[in-house]
N, C-alpha and C positions, 0 to 999 in steps of 0.2 A: 806069503804075499806081503809086499812092503806097504807101510802106512804113509799117508800124506797128510800133513797138518793143514787145518783149515782155519780161517777167520771169517768174521761176518762183515760183509760189504754193505748191505743195506736191506731195507724192506720196503715194498711198495704194493699198491693195489694191483691185483692181477688183471691184465687186459684180456685174458682168454677165459678165465673162469669167474663167473659172477659170485661175489661174496667171499672170494678167496684172496689170499695175499701171496706174494712171491718173496721168499727169503733167498738172498744171494750170498753164497759162501765163496770166499777167495782161497785159491791154492796159495799157501804162505810163501813157498819158495818157487813159484811159477806164475804163469799168466792166465791160467784157466779159471773160469767161474762155474760154480755148481748151483743151478737154480732149483729150488724146492718149493712146491706149492703147499701152503699151510693155511689153517683156518684163521678167522678174525681174532678169536680169543687168544690163540697162541701167538699171533703176530703182535697183539697188544702186550702180552706178557713179556715177550722178548724185548720189545722196544722200551718198555718201562725199566727192565733190568739194565739195558744199555744206557738209558738216560738217568744218570745218577741224581739229578736235581728233582726228579718227580718221585715223591715218597708217598705211596698209598697210605691212607689213614688206617686201613685194615689190611692184613696180609692177603695177597692173591693166592690161588691154589698152589702155584710153584713156590711162593714164599713160605706157605704153610708146610710144604714138603721139606723145604730146607730147614725150617725151625724144628720140625719133628726129627729130621735126620741128625741135626747137631745135638739135640737133647739126648739122643742115644749114641752119640759119638760115631755116627756114620758119616764118612767122607766120600764125596764123589771125586774119583781120581781122574777119570777121563771119559769121553764119549766117543764111540766109534760107529760110523755109518757103515754097516758091514754087508748090506745086501740091497740090490735093486731088482725088483720083479714087476714087470708090466707097468713101469713108471712110478712105482711106489718104493720109497726108501725105507729100509729097516735099520734100526739102531739099537745099540746096547749101551747101558750105563755101567761103567766099572766102578764098584764101590768097595770101601774097605772099613772094617771094624775089628778092633783088637788084632790087627795085622792079618786078618783073614779077608781075602778078596772074594767078592761075589759079582756075578754078571747078571744084570736085570734087563729084560727086554723092554723096549719103550718105543713110542712113536718118535720120529726124528724131531718134530717140533717141540715135544715135551723134553726130550733129552737135551736139546740145545738151550731151552729156557733154563734148565737146571745147571747146565755147564757154565753159563754166564754167572749165575748166582754163586756157584762154588769156585769161580775162577779156574775151572778145569779145562784142559785143552781138548780140542775136537779134531778127530781124524776120520779119514775114509781110506779105503784100499785103492791102490793105484789103478786096478782094473775097472773099478766103478767110475773113477775120474776119467779114465780113458774112454769109457762108454758114454757118460752123461755130461762130462765137462765141456765147456764152450770157450773158445778163444775169442777175445775181443780186441779190436784195433789191429793187433799184430798180424791177423790172418782173416781179413774181412770177407774172403770168398768162401770160407768154410762155414757151413751151417748158416747161410745168409739169413733165412727167416728167423731162426731161433736167436741168432746174434742180434738182429735188429730189435726183437722184443726185449731181450735182456738189456741192450743198450738204452732203450727207452726207460726201463725200470731204473737203471743206475743213474739216469739223468735227474731223477727225483727220489733219492733214497729216503727211507725211514718216514714215509708219508702215509697217513691213514685216511680212509674214506675214498670215495670215488674222485677221480681227478677234478671233475667239475666242482665238487664240494670243497676240495682243497683250495682251488683257485678263488672260489667265492669267499672262503674263510680268510684266505690270505689278504684279499682286498679289504675285508672288514677290519682285520687287525692292524693294517698299516695306518689306520686313522687314530690308533691309540698311542699314548705316550708309553715310554718304557716302564714307568711306575705303574700305569694302569694295566699293562700287559702282565707284570709280575703279580698284581692283585688278582687278575683274571685267572692266571695260572694256579694260584693258591686255591681259588674258589673251585676251579675245575677238579683239582686233586681231591679237595674235601668232599665234593659230590661224586667222586669216583668216575668222572667223565674223562677217562684217560685219552680217548681219541681227540677230544677238544684240547686237552692239555698238551698233547704232542704237537698239534698245529700251532698253539700259542708259543710253545717252546721253540719251534722252528723260526717264528717271527722274531723272538727275542735273540736267538742266535745270529740271525742276519744283522740285527742292529749292533750287536756286540763284536761282530767280526771285524 
């Protein structure tokens, strides 16, 4: 079976599952999106890894795993989403140590959180993408309901918290100067409030765009 390379499009609060988040993966050489429902902790960990300017004062679980692996010369080579059963994605982490390759079973959210930290490529099999991938824009009549939901997610990527909370926070942060926002960002990181930090970073990005 042929492998298809994936990239991360964005993360958003799931409109269908309370307390969950939607991670949207892109088909690198195609137009399909692969939506995966993940937990709040994993969503936070992935977003922090993507946002290079947010540096946790203490290592998160996935950072600890990376530090541990590097200390013993273990390298994550790639991540493969290899199975889809009853809506659940199964993944493998391909590792290497002393030129010996090992395959470790992992939850997809954990595997992706580690792939980002190791700059490792992410793949899935073509048959999984054929089954679960969604076309956006180019084929609006296919999977209309699912496409609409994913389209809504992509309209506000990498956002944390319930949409009403995000809007409220956004209105609050618009009143602050850029200097104040950077100070608030630093305080949020120091207090390990990464959800708040992500919202502040979004406002800073808008100002600097």
